[in-house]
C-alpha angles and dihedrals in degrees: 000000000000120000124217127187116235120191112218122184131199111189102304098342117089124191130194109225129189118239116190126204128190117250090216097051100118103160144029131215130178153101124278104211121196114259139040135030133296113249130211120294117250123200139205111242119268114291094016131104137194108267099167145005148198134209132225104224135181115213127234108297097200104215091357129093112286121210104172114190112026102174149355128221125193126210111221118206125189107247093219102044102028092225126132110249107172146003110219132192135170119203120347130193119225104241131093125004141270114278130209114291134218137206142202114269087219132007132006137293110275108155132045139186129188134210107219134177113214125225114296114201099209110031148032115319119210105177110194115030102173145352126210133182144202124215133227088259090059091253113143116216132188122190123211125275105057112163123213105239126092134025131274117253124213122281117265116208136203106248131238115246136205104230119178090332097314127107107233129196115220129211139190114282105152142034140205126182137201112222129185109215120233108288094206101207092012135080113284122212102171109190114040111156138011130195124192129204118225120214132184108277112167142342114255108232 
């Protein structure tokens, strides 16, 4: 796992933080969204992959400001032992609560789709309304908390790669989210985009 140094400043104080990246991350899939800033990448530990996820979701606010999905967290499982070794998340907005997650029965996450509401000129924007995944086994999974606005985009799938003569399947091993900060008197949308790092998972026989 490679380590990079990131300079982070709070008013007049600057800190150097270590940001880790997987050596076997060889592709990225995801959805950009519209508003907000991209937060730091977070990766599953070496030899582990995302096998499940959960969403942080704000329920319908009636006449209030809806934000729908506020964050995503991934469950990392060691490929050799089958044990969960970490839960990772990138940026998360403050509204709502974490809903019940779900995981692959077999394999790891390697494909994702996102339900997104485009900009509405005269009313409340919500941006991301749900995220779903497929597993390397072909199983499709959906965690609790989907909201009703927006439309589903097509699945994006971690690609196969030829490495030293072998065809290797990749699976999700990292996460980066795009979060719009609190707009105070403006319209909040919370989670906008999500990128996923794809790491070498298994040789395809």
